[in-house]
N, C-alpha and C positions, 0 to 999 in steps of 0.2 A: 228492537234489536233482534228479535227472533227471525226476522225476514231477511237478514243479511248473511253473507257467507261466514264471516267471523264476528260474532256479536261482541267479543272481547274488545275489538277495535273501537266500537261505539262507546263502551264503558270507559276505556282508557282515554278517549277523546274528551268525554264529559268530565272525567276526573282531572285531566291536565288543565282544562279550562274552568274548573271549579263550578261546574254546572250540576245542580241536583244534590250536592254534598250535604245539604241540610235535611234531606228527606230520607226516611227509613226505606221507602220503596226502591230508591237507587241501590242501596246496599243489598237489599233482599234479592232484587233481580240480578245484580252482578254476581252475588254469591251463588245463586241458583244456577246461573250460566256456568260458572266454574265447577260447581258440584257435578253437573250433568256431564262435563268433560273429564271428570275423574280427578280434578285438581282440588282435592279436599283441603289441603293445607292452605292453599291460596284462598279458598272460600272462607275458611275460618279467619284468615287475616282480614278479609273484607268485612265480615261481621264485626270483628273486634274494632276495626277502624270506625265503623258506623256507630258503635256503642261509645267509643272514645270521643267521637264528634257530637255525641248526644243528638243524633239524627231523630227527627220527629215523624211520627209519634214513637218515642223511645220504648214504650211498653210493648208496642207491636213488634219492634225490632228484637227486643229481648225474648219475646215468645218465639219468634222465628229462629233465633239463636239456640234456644232450648230445644226446639224441634230438630234442629240440625245436629246438636249433640246426641240426641236420642237415635237419630238415623245412623250416625257414625258409630255409636256403641253397638247397635244391632248389626251393622256391617262388620265390625270387628269380631263379634261373636260368631257370625255366619262364616267368616273367613277362617276363624280358628277351628270351627267344626269341620269345615272342608279340608283343612290342612291335616287334622287328626284322622279323618276318614281316608285320606290319601296315603297316610303313613302305613307301611306294611306291618302286619301283626308282629312279625319277628322283631322289628325295630322297637315297637312299643314294649314288647316283653323285655327286651334287653334294657331299655330305658328304665322300666319298672324295677328290674333287678339292681341296676346301678343306684337307684334312689334308695333302696333298702340298705 
């Protein structure tokens, strides 16, 4: 799938035709493809679908899902820090006064 212009087309084709649905690797590769494109909610849905389908080996898929959760948590922390750094000091001070 990495060699085509839109790898999602390959995964959608496989999914529509029920090909590979029993394998964890299908869901891992599909979710990673979506994650790389910034479609994090869709990637999460793919992982969830794989777990719900008990794709084998399920332990491997669950480990990948846990790693995905950790990456998303780090991403959220990084985004929050960047957002805070981008906030002008005057606005932060005003927010702090309002909180008191």
